C-alpha positions in Angstrom: -0.9 -21.3 2.7 -0.8 -21.4 6.0 -3.7 -19.7 7.7 -5.2 -18.9 11.1 -7.5 -16.7 13.1 -5.4 -14.4 15.6 -6.2 -13.8 19.6 -8.6 -10.4 20.6 -5.5 -9.4 21.9 -3.1 -9.7 18.7 -5.9 -7.6 16.2 -6.4 -4.8 18.9 -2.6 -4.7 19.2 -2.7 -4.8 14.9 -5.7 -2.4 15.2 -3.6 -0.5 16.8 0.0 -0.1 15.5 -2.2 0.3 11.9 -4.0 2.8 13.2 -0.8 4.9 14.1 1.0 3.6 11.1 -1.8 5.1 8.8 -3.5 8.2 10.7 -6.9 6.4 10.6 -9.4 4.6 12.7 -10.3 1.0 12.4 -13.4 0.0 13.9 -12.9 -3.0 16.6 -12.9 -6.7 14.8 -13.8 -10.0 15.1 -12.0 -12.5 13.2 -8.7 -11.6 11.8 -6.8 -14.0 9.8 -3.1 -14.1 9.5 -2.3 -16.2 5.8 1.2 -16.8 5.4 2.5 -16.4 2.3 6.4 -16.4 2.5 8.5 -16.5 5.3 8.3 -13.0 5.8 4.5 -11.5 4.0 1.0 -11.7 5.4 -1.9 -11.0 4.2 -4.1 -9.5 6.7 -7.7 -9.7 6.2 -11.0 -8.7 8.5 -14.0 -7.0 7.9 -13.7 -5.0 4.9 -9.7 -4.7 5.5 -7.1 -6.4 3.4 -3.8 -5.8 5.0 0.0 -6.7 3.2 2.7 -7.1 6.2 5.9 -7.5 4.5 8.6 -7.8 7.0 7.7 -5.1 10.0 5.5 -2.8 6.9 2.4 -3.2 7.1 0.9 -1.9 4.3 -3.0 -1.2 2.3 -3.6 -4.4 0.2 -4.7 -2.8 -3.7 -8.0 -4.3 -3.7 -8.8 -2.0 -0.9 -9.7 1.1 -2.6 -12.2 2.9 0.8 -8.7 3.2 2.5 -5.9 3.5 -0.6 -8.4 6.9 -0.8 -7.8 7.8 2.6 -3.6 8.2 2.1 -2.0 10.6 -0.5 -1.3 10.3 -3.6 0.5 10.5 -7.1 -1.1 10.8 -10.2 1.8 9.6 -13.0 1.6 9.5 -16.8 0.8 6.5 -18.7 4.1 6.6 -19.5 5.1 5.5 -16.2 2.3 2.9 -15.8 3.8 -1.1 -17.6 7.4 0.5 -15.2 5.0 0.6 -11.5 4.0 -2.5 -12.7 6.6 -4.7 -12.7 7.8 -2.9 -9.8 9.6 0.0 -10.9 10.3 3.0 -8.6 8.3 5.7 -9.5 10.8 8.7 -11.0 10.3 12.2 -10.8 9.6 12.6 -14.4 6.5 10.3 -14.5 4.9 12.4 -11.9 1.5 14.1 -13.7 0.2 16.4 -9.8 0.3 15.2 -5.9 -0.7 15.5 -2.9 0.8 16.5 0.2 3.0 13.8 1.8 5.6 13.1 4.1 9.6 12.0 3.5 8.8 7.9 4.2 5.2 8.1 4.7 3.0 5.5 2.3 2.2 6.8 -0.6 -0.7 5.6 -3.2 0.3 5.7 -7.0 -2.6 6.6 -9.6 -2.7 5.9 -13.2 -3.8 9.3 -14.8 -6.9 8.0 -17.0 -9.0 5.9 -15.2 -7.1 6.8 -11.7 -6.9 4.0 -10.8 -4.1 2.0 -8.0 -1.3 0.8 -9.5 0.8 0.7 -6.6 1.4 1.4 -3.2 5.4 2.9 -1.7 7.0 4.5 0.4 8.3 7.9 -0.1 11.6 9.1 -0.4 11.4 12.6 -0.6 8.6 14.9 0.7 6.3 16.4 -1.8 7.7 19.6 -0.8 11.1 18.0 -2.3 9.5 17.1 -4.8 8.1 20.7 -5.9 11.4 21.5 -7.1 13.0 18.4 -8.4 13.2 17.5 -12.5 14.6 13.7 -11.7 15.1 11.4 -9.2 13.9 9.0 -7.2 10.3 9.4 -4.8 9.1 6.4 -4.4 10.2 3.0 -3.3 7.8 0.8 -5.0 6.4 -2.5 -2.3 3.0 -3.6 -3.6 2.1 -3.2 -7.3 -0.8 -4.4 -9.7 0.6 -8.3 -11.2 3.3 -8.7 -8.0 3.1 -12.0 -6.1 1.3 -10.9 -3.2 -1.5 -9.1 -5.8 -2.1 -13.3 -7.3 -1.9 -14.9 -4.2 -4.3 -12.3 -2.0 -7.1 -12.5 -4.9 -7.4 -16.3 -3.7 -7.9 -15.0 -0.4 -12.0 -14.4 0.7 -13.1 -14.0 4.5 
């Protein structure tokens, strides 16, 4: 796996972009590294930061609990867990509770018993639409525990 440091200007452009996308502030950082996993996927690491970039999409890495807690979330029942960990999209019947979110935004998927983060995905509907749904797809699963990025990410330390 190839990895390289990115310049100060690239770092500040990246932090500015994810600050806007995720609606949260990041402090200035030095020594931000890009680890190339696939032609269209990288893991970007910095001080207390691990980002998964797939295509043009930036996702918080599932091990970054502090950042994940700032995102809206959906709590799923134990029956949905094995499907989430195999990359399935989240369907309405598996959802127990949820916070407010907009359509097209990143949402964390948490299991009901230990409140552990299972996956992060992009919402297909807003939380207000979700309230009135009985079935159907709610979140497109983008990154989940045990996916190839998760396994690779466990080998990367800064």
